[in-house]
LOVEXVO-161348 format. One record per atom (N, C-alpha, C): residue number from 0; residue in one letter; y, z, x. Coordinates in Angstrom, 3 decimals, decimal comma, always signed. Each point is the difference from the previous one (the first is absolute). Example, Ala and Ser with C-alpha at 12.3 -4.5 7.8 and 13.67 -1.06 7.14 Angstrom:
<pts>
   pos   code          y          z          x
     0      A     -5,690     +7,800    +13,190
     0      A     +1,190     +0,000     -0,890
     0      A     +1,200     +0,000     +0,900
     1      S     +1,050     -0,720     -0,350
     1      S     +1,190     +0,060     +0,820
     1      S     +1,090     +0,730     -0,770
</pts>
This chain:
<pts>
   pos   code          y          z          x
     0      M     -1,171     +0,000     +0,850
     0      M     +1,171     +0,000     -0,850
     0      M     +1,239     +0,000     +0,900
     1      S     +0,963     -0,816     -0,329
     1      S     +1,200     -0,095     +0,817
     1      S     +0,946     +1,163     -0,271
     2      I     +0,947     +0,175     +0,890
     2      I     +0,987     +1,066     -0,167
     2      I     +0,773     -0,193     -1,300
     3      Q     +0,385     -1,251     -0,278
     3      Q     +0,775     -0,261     -1,211
     3      Q     -0,795     +0,373     -1,247
     4      S     -1,286     -0,365     -0,056
     4      S     -0,778     +0,312     -1,194
     4      S     -0,271     +1,500     -0,099
     5      T     -0,148     +0,686     +1,133
     5      T     -0,176     +1,448     -0,028
     5      T     +1,261     +0,666     -0,535
     6      K     +1,155     -0,432     +0,482
     6      K     +1,262     +0,565     -0,500
     6      K     +0,167     -0,292     -1,478
     7      L     -0,381     -1,199     -0,433
     7      L     +0,114     -0,358     -1,410
     7      L     -0,899     +0,891     -0,843
     8      R     -1,224     +0,242     +0,481
     8      R     -0,926     +0,857     -0,739
     8      R     +0,567     +1,407     -0,132
     9      I     +0,586     +0,518     +1,051
     9      I     +0,607     +1,330     -0,048
     9      I     +1,142     +0,018     -1,008
    10      L     +0,863     -1,013     +0,063
    10      L     +1,126     -0,066     -0,928
    10      L     -0,473     -0,117     -1,443
    11      L     -1,038     -0,805     -0,244
    11      L     -0,520     -0,140     -1,355
    11      L     -0,604     +1,309     -0,489
    12      N     -0,735     +0,697     +0,874
    12      N     -0,558     +1,296     -0,387
    12      N     +1,106     +0,985     -0,347
    13      L     +1,054     +0,022     +0,801
    13      L     +1,120     +0,901     -0,274
    13      L     +0,707     -0,362     -1,294
    14      L     +0,140     -1,306     -0,266
    14      L     +0,640     -0,441     -1,238
    14      L     -0,822     +0,424     -1,206
    15      V     -1,304     -0,206     +0,051
    15      V     -0,864     +0,404     -1,110
    15      V     +0,106     +1,503     -0,205
    16      Y     -0,025     +0,762     +1,080
    16      Y     +0,116     +1,459     -0,080
    16      Y     +1,329     +0,393     -0,639
    17      E     +1,085     -0,640     +0,435
    17      E     +1,322     +0,317     -0,525
    17      E     +0,098     -0,317     -1,487
    18      V     -0,488     -1,170     -0,396
    18      V     +0,045     -0,393     -1,406
    18      V     -0,859     +0,943     -0,832
    19      F     -1,182     +0,351     +0,508
    19      F     -0,873     +0,915     -0,729
    19      F     +0,679     +1,349     -0,204
    20      L     +0,601     +0,525     +1,052
    20      L     +0,675     +1,292     -0,120
    20      L     +1,119     -0,057     -1,031
    21      E     +0,785     -1,058     +0,056
    21      E     +1,116     -0,138     -0,936
    21      E     -0,489     -0,032     -1,440
    22      H     -1,006     -0,805     -0,273
    22      H     -0,469     -0,149     -1,369
    22      H     -0,840     +1,173     -0,467
    23      S     -0,817     +0,557     +0,861
    23      S     -0,855     +1,096     -0,438
    23      S     +0,817     +1,236     -0,326
    24      S     +1,025     +0,267     +0,802
    24      S     +0,787     +1,200     -0,267
    24      S     +0,813     -0,139     -1,272
    25      E     +0,408     -1,222     -0,336
    25      E     +0,803     -0,209     -1,208
    25      E     -0,859     -0,138     -1,249
    26      R     -1,099     -0,752     +0,077
    26      R     -0,778     -0,332     -1,190
    26      R     -1,020     +1,052     -0,386
    27      F     -0,613     +0,660     +0,986
    27      F     -1,124     +0,849     -0,326
    27      F     +0,328     +1,485     +0,026
    28      N     +1,097     +0,381     +0,535
    28      N     +0,348     +1,410     +0,072
    28      N     +0,927     +0,402     -1,136
    29      N     -0,190     -0,627     -1,144
    29      N     +0,907     +0,240     -1,116
    29      N     -0,698     +0,618     -1,201
    30      G     -1,095     +0,688     +0,226
    30      G     -0,700     +0,630     -1,101
    30      G     -0,935     -0,932     -0,743
    31      S     -0,316     -1,150     +0,564
    31      S     -0,857     -0,978     -0,676
    31      S     -1,464     +0,408     +0,009
    32      G     -0,345     +1,031     +0,730
    32      G     -1,389     +0,422     +0,098
    32      G     -0,759     -0,694     +1,110
    33      V     +0,640     -0,925     +0,697
    33      V     -0,627     -0,696     +1,109
    33      V     +0,332     +0,745     +1,284
    34      R     -1,035     +0,306     +0,763
    34      R     +0,208     +0,691     +1,279
    34      R     -0,116     -1,008     +1,123
    35      V     +0,946     +0,020     +0,891
    35      V     -0,061     -0,820     +1,201
    35      V     -0,339     +0,933     +1,150
    36      V     -1,217     -0,162     +0,515
    36      V     -0,468     +0,830     +1,100
    36      V     -0,042     -0,885     +1,242
    37      P     +0,882     +0,233     +0,940
    37      P     -0,007     -0,837     +1,205
    37      P     -1,264     +0,217     +0,820
    38      E     -0,472     -1,083     +0,613
    38      E     -1,182     +0,063     +0,846
    38      E     +0,328     -0,566     +1,369
    39      F     -0,327     +0,762     +1,010
    39      F     +0,145     -0,439     +1,384
    39      F     -1,362     +0,215     +0,645
    40      D     -0,815     -1,035     -0,070
    40      D     -1,394     +0,101     +0,421
    40      D     -0,091     -0,026     +1,511
    41      T     -0,037     +1,178     +0,575
    41      T     -0,062     +0,147     +1,451
    41      T     -1,229     +0,818     +0,359
    42      P     -0,482     -0,061     +1,198
    42      P     +0,513     -0,738     +1,143
    42      P     -0,442     -1,467     +0,044
    43      G     -0,929     -0,390     -0,881
    43      G     -0,405     -1,401     -0,082
    43      G     +0,934     -0,765     -0,931
    44      H     -0,279     -1,250     -0,214
    44      H     +0,789     -0,845     -0,905
    44      H     +1,487     -0,015     +0,362
    45      T     +0,314     +0,040     +1,271
    45      T     +1,402     +0,066     +0,421
    45      T     +0,387     -1,128     +0,952
    46      D     -0,811     -1,036     +0,053
    46      D     +0,280     -1,108     +0,921
    46      D     +1,384     -0,594     -0,225
    47      S     +0,408     -0,118     -1,253
    47      S     +1,311     -0,594     -0,278
    47      S     +1,153     +0,888     +0,443
    48      W     -0,242     +1,280     +0,202
    48      W     +1,041     +0,907     +0,479
    48      W     +0,232     -0,164     +1,490
    49      G     -1,058     -0,300     +0,714
    49      G     -0,038     +0,048     +1,450
    49      G     +1,164     -0,594     +0,747
    50      P     +0,326     -1,270     -0,249
    50      P     +1,047     -0,616     +0,825
    50      P     +1,348     +0,714     -0,059
    51      G     +0,344     +0,568     -1,135
    51      G     +1,300     +0,640     -0,132
    51      G     -0,011     +1,498     +0,202
    52      A     -1,182     +0,573     +0,174
    52      A     -0,100     +1,452     +0,057
    52      A     +0,036     +0,558     +1,414
    53      G     +0,003     -0,838     +0,990
    53      G     +0,073     +0,468     +1,373
    53      G     -1,248     -0,354     +0,783
    54      P     +0,130     -0,043     +1,317
    54      P     -1,097     -0,473     +0,845
    54      P     -1,226     +0,916     +0,037
    55      K     +0,151     +1,267     -0,336
    55      K     -1,135     +0,927     +0,034
    55      K     -0,564     +0,278     -1,388
    56      F     +0,505     -0,703     -0,999
    56      F     -0,393     +0,308     -1,377
    56      F     -1,462     -0,341     -0,272
    57      L     -0,387     -1,240     +0,233
    57      L     -1,383     -0,394     -0,211
    57      L     -0,776     +0,137     +1,307
    58      T     -1,259     +0,354     -0,105
    58      T     -0,849     +0,221     +1,165
    58      T     -0,401     -1,327     +0,637
    59      P     +0,271     -0,182     +1,294
    59      P     -0,498     -1,203     +0,676
    59      P     -1,525     +0,068     +0,121
    60      C     -0,664     -1,093     -0,342
    60      C     -1,458     -0,078     +0,119
    60      C     -0,363     -0,542     +1,380
    61      Y     -1,145     +0,430     +0,486
    61      Y     -0,463     -0,391     +1,330
    61      Y     -1,349     -0,698     -0,097
    62      K     -0,234     -0,883     +0,948
    62      K     -1,305     -0,633     +0,164
    62      K     -0,280     -0,075     +1,487
    63      N     -1,152     +0,480     +0,402
    63      N     -0,376     +0,036     +1,423
    63      N     +1,052     +0,727     +0,834
    64      G     +0,552     +1,088     -0,538
    64      G     +0,942     +0,825     +0,742
    64      G     +1,424     -0,531     +0,079
    65      Q     +0,281     -1,100     -0,675
    65      Q     +1,337     -0,608     +0,042
    65      Q     +0,530     -0,196     -1,417
    66      P     +1,332     +0,142     -0,195
    66      P     +0,555     -0,303     -1,321
    66      P     -0,329     -1,441     -0,380
    67      D     -0,443     -0,196     -1,251
    67      D     -0,383     -1,351     -0,412
    67      D     +1,055     -0,689     -0,865
    68      G     +1,162     +0,644     -0,158
    68      G     +1,086     -0,610     -0,755
    68      G     -0,023     +0,299     -1,488
    69      T     -1,022     +0,702     -0,468
    69      T     -0,041     +0,356     -1,416
    69      T     +0,406     +1,460     -0,165
    70      R     +0,270     +0,363     -1,228
    70      R     +0,440     +1,363     -0,308
    70      R     -0,839     +0,557     -1,139
    71      G     -0,132     +1,310     +0,014
    71      G     -0,765     +0,679     -1,036
    71      G     +0,875     +0,939     -0,798
    72      P     -0,596     +1,080     -0,517
    72      P     +0,750     +0,945     -0,837
    72      P     +1,161     +0,649     +0,756
    73      I     +0,827     +0,715     -0,733
    73      I     +1,086     +0,764     +0,614
    73      I     -0,587     +0,866     +1,106
    74      N     +0,712     +0,074     +1,098
    74      N     -0,448     +0,805     +1,130
    74      N     +0,397     +1,459     -0,260
    75      P     -0,977     +0,881     -0,209
    75      P     +0,303     +1,376     -0,378
    75      P     +0,368     +0,920     +1,155
    76      I     +0,069     -0,519     +1,218
    76      I     +0,232     +0,900     +1,135
    76      I     +1,463     +0,060     +0,428
    77      Y     +0,869     -0,786     -0,638
    77      Y     +1,411     -0,037     +0,406
    77      Y     +0,900     +0,648     -1,044
    78      Q     +0,818     +0,940     +0,446
    78      Q     +0,895     +0,733     -0,887
    78      Q     +0,985     -0,918     -0,724
    79      E     +0,449     -1,068     +0,654
    79      E     +0,983     -0,871     -0,640
    79      E     -0,555     -0,645     -1,273
    80      N     -1,322     -0,109     -0,117
    80      N     -0,571     -0,547     -1,229
    80      N     +0,120     +0,994     -1,153
    81      Y     -0,119     +1,271     +0,309
    81      Y     +0,211     +1,027     -1,020
    81      Y     +1,487     +0,090     -0,364
    82      D     +0,867     -0,189     +0,990
    82      D     +1,444     +0,005     -0,267
    82      D     +0,375     -1,134     -0,952
    83      L     -0,599     -1,171     +0,205
    83      L     +0,259     -1,136     -0,880
    83      L     -0,465     +0,314     -1,423
    84      M     -1,174     +0,603     -0,122
    84      M     -0,503     +0,339     -1,332
    84      M     +0,862     +1,067     -0,663
    85      R     +0,514     +0,934     +0,793
    85      R     +0,904     +1,012     -0,571
    85      R     +1,245     -0,668     -0,578
    86      K     +0,550     -0,968     +0,726
    86      K     +1,175     -0,728     -0,502
    86      K     -0,340     -0,763     -1,275
    87      L     -1,151     -0,650     -0,011
    87      L     -0,428     -0,743     -1,182
    87      L     -0,166     +0,932     -1,186
    88      F     -0,711     +1,111     +0,188
    88      F     -0,238     +0,924     -1,105
    88      F     +1,280     +0,683     -0,467
    89      T     +0,947     +0,188     +0,890
    89      T     +1,295     +0,554     -0,406
    89      T     +0,682     -0,952     -0,966
    90      E     -0,036     -1,302     +0,312
    90      E     +0,593     -0,998     -0,890
    90      E     -0,775     -0,092     -1,312
    91      V     -1,304     -0,002     +0,085
    91      V     -0,831     -0,076     -1,202
    91      V     +0,285     +1,198     -0,897
    92      N     +0,156     +1,158     +0,587
    92      N     +0,293     +1,224     -0,741
    92      N     +1,319     -0,104     -0,755
    93      Q     +0,939     -0,751     +0,540
    93      Q     +1,306     -0,174     -0,642
    93      Q     -0,033     -1,047     -1,105
    94      V     -0,908     -0,974     +0,102
    94      V     -0,022     -1,125     -0,930
    94      V     -0,913     +0,242     -1,192
    95      F     -1,179     +0,541     +0,234
    95      F     -0,980     +0,167     -1,062
    95      F     +0,083     +1,388     -0,592
    96      S     -0,040     +0,060     -1,319
    96      S     +0,106     +1,291     -0,667
    96      S     -1,349     +0,688     -0,136
    97      D     -1,081     -0,746     +0,116
    97      D     -1,326     +0,590     -0,154
    97      D     -0,307     +0,936     +1,169
    98      S     -0,759     +1,034     -0,282
    98      S     -0,339     +0,957     +1,051
    98      S     -1,299     -0,361     +0,717
    99      Y     -0,602     -1,148     -0,352
    99      Y     -1,232     -0,435     +0,648
    99      Y     +0,267     -1,155     +0,947
   100      L     -0,837     -0,064     +1,032
   100      L     +0,084     -1,049     +1,000
   100      L     -1,423     -0,294     +0,453
   101      H     -0,371     -1,270     +0,021
   101      H     -1,345     -0,372     +0,437
   101      H     +0,050     -0,370     +1,473
   102      L     -0,771     +0,718     +0,818
   102      L     +0,039     -0,197     +1,444
   102      L     -1,092     -0,930     +0,519
   103      G     -0,886     -0,460     -0,866
   103      G     -1,066     -0,892     +0,463
   103      G     -1,031     +0,760     +0,792
   104      G     -0,296     -0,502     +1,199
   104      G     -0,973     +0,644     +0,862
   104      G     -1,400     -0,557     -0,142
   105      D     -0,181     -0,956     -0,910
   105      D     -1,325     -0,591     -0,138
   105      D     -0,074     -1,299     +0,805
   106      E     -1,169     -0,443     +0,221
   106      E     -0,232     -1,282     +0,670
   106      E     +0,709     -0,119     +1,350
   107      V     -0,051     +1,062     +0,777
   107      V     +0,608     -0,041     +1,326
   107      V     -1,031     -0,554     +0,981
   108      P     +0,278     -1,162     +0,590
   108      P     -0,942     -0,551     +0,974
   108      P     +0,124     +0,744     +1,332
   109      F     -1,086     +0,559     +0,460
   109      F     +0,019     +0,805     +1,220
   109      F     -0,209     -0,818     +1,267
   110      G     -0,374     -1,269     -0,117
   110      G     -0,339     -0,807     +1,167
   110      G     +1,088     -0,049     +1,058
   111      C     +1,226     -0,178     -0,418
   111      C     +1,115     -0,089     +0,949
   111      C     +0,222     +1,344     +0,682
   112      W     -0,039     +1,075     -0,770
   112      W     +0,136     +1,331     +0,594
   112      W     -1,108     +0,239     +1,019
   113      K     -1,217     -0,427     -0,331
   113      K     -1,134     +0,187     +0,911
   113      K     +0,206     -0,742     +1,308
   114      S     +0,670     -1,144     -0,070
   114      S     +0,179     -0,827     +1,202
   114      S     +1,175     +0,450     +0,865
   115      N     +0,898     +0,814     -0,550
   115      N     +1,254     +0,324     +0,676
   115      N     -0,157     +1,227     +0,910
   116      P     +0,240     -0,155     +1,307
   116      P     -0,188     +1,133     +0,927
   116      P     +0,974     +1,149     -0,237
   117      D     +1,189     -0,279     -0,509
   117      D     +0,952     +1,087     -0,276
   117      D     -0,499     +0,879     -1,145
   118      I     -0,584     -0,624     -1,012
   118      I     -0,570     +0,768     -1,114
   118      I     -1,168     +0,842     +0,521
   119      T     -0,860     -0,610     +0,808
   119      T     -1,155     +0,712     +0,555
   119      T     +0,454     +1,188     +0,842
   120      D     +1,011     -0,193     +0,836
   120      D     +0,527     +1,104     +0,816
   120      D     +0,551     +1,121     -0,875
   121      Y     +0,751     -0,364     -1,034
   121      Y     +0,562     +0,990     -0,923
   121      Y     -1,126     +0,803     -0,649
   122      M     -1,032     -0,705     -0,441
   122      M     -1,121     +0,677     -0,646
   122      M     -0,675     +0,983     +0,953
   123      T     -0,184     -0,418     +1,227
   123      T     -0,627     +0,878     +1,001
   123      T     +0,857     +1,242     +0,231
   124      K     +1,302     -0,186     +0,172
   124      K     +0,911     +1,124     +0,261
   124      K     +0,082     +0,973     -1,174
   125      H     -0,240     -0,503     -1,224
   125      H     +0,113     +0,845     -1,183
   125      H     -1,357     +0,347     -0,614
   126      N     -1,063     -0,224     +0,778
   126      N     -1,359     +0,340     -0,436
   126      N     -0,381     -0,630     -1,332
   127      L     +0,387     -1,239     -0,188
   127      L     -0,377     -0,751     -1,195
   127      L     -1,195     -0,876     +0,358
   128      T     -0,988     -0,013     -0,849
   128      T     -1,227     -0,741     +0,325
   128      T     -0,265     -1,178     -0,928
   129      T     +0,713     -0,103     -1,114
   129      T     -0,195     -1,125     -0,914
   129      T     +1,352     -0,642     -0,320
   130      Y     -0,069     -1,243     -0,410
   130      Y     +1,238     -0,704     -0,354
   130      Y     +0,516     +0,442     -1,357
   131      A     -0,853     +0,570     -0,816
   131      A     +0,472     +0,625     -1,233
   131      A     +0,910     +1,182     +0,332
   132      Q     -0,273     +0,682     +1,100
   132      Q     +0,860     +1,119     +0,415
   132      Q     +1,368     -0,494     +0,453
   133      I     +0,060     -1,147     +0,674
   133      I     +1,312     -0,519     +0,416
   133      I     +0,775     -0,469     -1,225
   134      E     -0,718     -0,516     -0,987
   134      E     +0,659     -0,341     -1,269
   134      E     +0,548     +1,260     -0,663
   135      Q     -0,760     +1,082     +0,080
   135      Q     +0,455     +1,264     -0,580
   135      Q     +1,252     +0,516     +0,702
   136      V     +0,118     -0,242     +1,293
   136      V     +1,228     +0,354     +0,722
   136      V     +1,186     -0,688     -0,653
   137      W     -0,148     -1,295     -0,302
   137      W     +1,069     -0,766     -0,650
   137      W     +0,320     +0,562     -1,382
   138      V     -1,026     +0,190     -0,796
   138      V     +0,202     +0,486     -1,371
   138      V     +0,663     +1,374     +0,021
   139      Q     -0,455     +0,883     +0,878
   139      Q     +0,605     +1,330     +0,074
   139      Q     +1,465     -0,093     +0,421
   140      G     +0,308     -0,918     +0,907
   140      G     +1,397     -0,202     +0,385
   140      G     +0,859     -0,414     -1,181
   141      L     -0,530     -0,895     -0,851
   141      L     +0,742     -0,415     -1,194
   141      L     +0,155     +1,157     -0,981
   142      L     -1,048     +0,761     -0,183
   142      L     +0,089     +1,152     -0,903
   142      L     +1,014     +1,022     +0,493
   143      N     +0,071     +0,208     +1,307
   143      N     +1,001     +0,910     +0,566
   143      N     +1,410     -0,491     -0,305
   144      I     +0,221     -1,297     +0,147
   144      I     +1,315     -0,586     -0,311
   144      I     +0,334     +0,216     -1,463
   145      L     -0,947     -0,297     -0,880
   145      L     +0,252     +0,121     -1,438
   145      L     +0,217     +1,452     -0,410
   146      N     -0,674     +0,923     +0,639
   146      N     +0,222     +1,419     -0,304
   146      N     +1,413     +0,427     +0,382
   147      I     +0,500     -0,515     +1,105
   147      I     +1,381     +0,304     +0,396
   147      I     +0,973     -0,592     -1,004
   148      L     -0,230     -1,252     -0,391
   148      L     +0,898     -0,659     -0,964
   148      L     -0,054     +0,685     -1,355
   149      R     -1,165     +0,508     -0,375
   149      R     -0,147     +0,683     -1,284
   149      R     +0,966     +1,187     -0,079
   150      N     +0,196     +0,664     +1,122
   150      N     +0,920     +1,141     +0,026
   150      N     +1,443     -0,423     -0,231
   151      F     +0,315     -1,267     +0,253
   151      F     +1,355     -0,486     -0,212
   151      F     +0,204     -0,633     -1,367
   152      K     -1,060     -0,584     -0,552
   152      K     +0,171     -0,656     -1,289
   152      K     -1,240     +0,122     -0,845
   153      K     -0,752     -1,066     -0,172
   153      K     -0,996     +0,061     -1,035
   153      K     -1,444     -0,287     +0,379
   154      F     -0,403     -0,745     +0,911
   154      F     -1,411     -0,381     +0,154
   154      F     -0,895     +1,148     -0,284
</pts>
């Protein structure tokens, strides 16, 4: 994919997000009985976020000990990824009136994490033995963020 098409995809995703936020907050938060529950399916299903979310956002995949140019789920070992999610959830908390938020967490492909030496090193240093445990690190980080935000507003 070329740089231009990647930038276009990011812009289109942002436009759809912006239009959705504008219409959902006006049309569905008016007592109609329709609940709009935002979903941010992480750490998987985030390929479209990657290019605009920063160089450490998605996990680089490796083959034969070398990066192979592909990316996997959100990289759970970098604090800046949690900072980005905190900013996102702060905005979501301001836009959506519902107190529920769907965090996803299903269908996380572990292959890229398994191939990445930084993930393996992190797991060793933190006594993690399964990739489900590294996923739990991510989920717990999100829950910690949401618990902090809950004290300020509503989640």
